[in-house]
C-alpha positions as CSV (number, residue, x, y, z in Angstrom):
1,X,10.0,-16.6,20.6
2,X,12.8,-16.8,18.7
3,X,13.1,-13.3,19.6
4,X,13.5,-14.2,23.6
5,X,15.8,-17.4,22.6
6,X,18.5,-15.0,20.7
7,X,18.5,-13.0,23.6
8,X,19.0,-15.4,25.6
9,X,22.2,-17.1,23.9
10,X,23.2,-13.4,23.5
11,X,23.4,-12.8,27.1
12,X,25.6,-15.7,28.2
13,X,27.9,-15.2,25.0
14,X,27.0,-18.6,22.8
15,X,26.6,-18.3,19.5
16,X,23.8,-16.9,17.8
17,X,24.3,-18.7,14.5
18,X,24.7,-22.3,15.7
19,X,21.4,-21.5,17.6
20,X,19.8,-20.6,14.2
21,X,21.2,-22.9,12.4
22,X,19.8,-25.9,14.7
23,X,16.6,-24.3,14.6
24,X,16.2,-24.7,10.8
25,X,17.6,-27.9,11.3
26,X,14.4,-29.2,13.5
27,X,12.1,-26.9,11.3
28,X,13.5,-28.7,8.7
29,X,12.2,-32.3,9.8
30,X,9.1,-30.9,10.9
31,X,6.1,-32.8,9.8
32,X,3.7,-30.4,11.6
33,X,2.2,-27.0,10.2
34,X,4.4,-24.5,12.6
35,X,3.9,-21.1,13.0
36,X,6.4,-18.6,14.5
37,X,6.2,-15.1,16.1
38,X,8.7,-12.8,16.2
39,X,8.9,-9.3,17.2
40,X,9.8,-6.9,14.5
41,X,13.6,-5.5,14.9
42,X,15.4,-2.6,12.8
43,X,12.5,-0.1,11.9
44,X,12.9,1.8,14.5
45,X,15.3,3.8,16.9
46,X,19.3,3.0,16.6
47,X,19.9,1.1,19.8
48,X,22.1,2.9,21.9
49,X,24.2,-0.4,23.2
50,X,26.9,-2.2,21.5
51,X,24.4,-5.1,22.7
52,X,21.2,-3.5,21.5
53,X,23.0,-3.4,18.2
54,X,24.4,-7.0,17.8
55,X,21.1,-8.0,18.8
56,X,19.0,-5.7,16.4
57,X,21.4,-7.3,13.5
58,X,21.7,-10.9,14.7
59,X,17.0,-10.9,15.5
60,X,17.5,-9.2,11.2
61,X,19.6,-11.9,10.3
62,X,17.4,-14.9,12.1
63,X,14.2,-13.3,10.7
64,X,15.6,-13.3,7.1
65,X,17.3,-17.0,7.3
66,X,14.2,-18.3,8.7
67,X,11.8,-16.6,6.0
68,X,13.8,-18.0,3.7
69,X,12.8,-21.2,4.4
70,X,9.3,-20.5,5.1
71,X,6.4,-21.6,2.8
72,X,4.4,-18.4,4.1
73,X,5.7,-14.9,5.5
74,X,3.8,-12.4,7.3
75,X,4.4,-9.0,8.9
76,X,1.5,-7.7,11.1
77,X,1.6,-4.4,12.4
78,X,-0.9,-3.8,15.5
79,X,-3.5,-6.0,13.6
80,X,-7.2,-6.6,13.8
81,X,-8.7,-10.1,14.6
82,X,-10.6,-9.1,11.3
83,X,-7.0,-9.0,9.1
84,X,-5.5,-11.9,11.0
85,X,-8.5,-14.1,10.6
86,X,-8.3,-13.2,6.6
87,X,-4.7,-13.8,6.6
88,X,-5.1,-17.0,8.8
89,X,-8.1,-18.0,5.6
90,X,-5.1,-17.5,2.9
91,X,-2.5,-18.9,4.9
92,X,-4.3,-22.6,4.4
93,X,-4.1,-24.7,1.5
94,X,-7.5,-24.5,-1.0
95,X,-9.1,-27.6,0.2
96,X,-9.0,-25.9,3.7
97,X,-10.5,-22.2,3.0
98,X,-13.2,-23.3,3.9
99,X,-12.9,-24.2,7.3
100,X,-12.8,-21.9,10.1
101,X,-10.3,-19.8,11.2
102,X,-8.8,-20.6,14.5
103,X,-9.1,-17.0,15.3
104,X,-12.5,-15.8,17.8
105,X,-14.6,-13.7,15.7
106,X,-13.5,-10.3,15.5
107,X,-15.4,-7.2,16.4
108,X,-15.5,-3.8,15.5
109,X,-14.2,-1.6,18.7
110,X,-14.6,1.9,16.8
111,X,-16.2,5.0,17.8
112,X,-19.7,4.4,19.4
113,X,-22.3,3.9,17.7
114,X,-20.3,2.4,14.5
115,X,-21.9,-1.0,14.2
116,X,-19.0,-2.1,11.6
117,X,-18.8,-6.2,12.3
């Protein structure tokens, strides 16, 4: 979601730094547990256009600034449901770790005949 907002700001000529400040201020006053999901940028090809490079750079700044204020940060690439469940449990406080993760049970979708779970 932050990436979409940033893209909209850049396309309309608005200041992404100010928007990031506003986001961080709002998150700082929020009492609820909040999870932000964003696309990874910067590990792939170099964008061809100046706007693409600006988006990549500004997104990286947004991610770094947001991560600096977070209790937990995870980079998940092509993550399986099993790993997502584990990360979900690890992110919970110890008192809640015995509870269930809100993700559905994991199922192995490997080669036929392989019955791992």
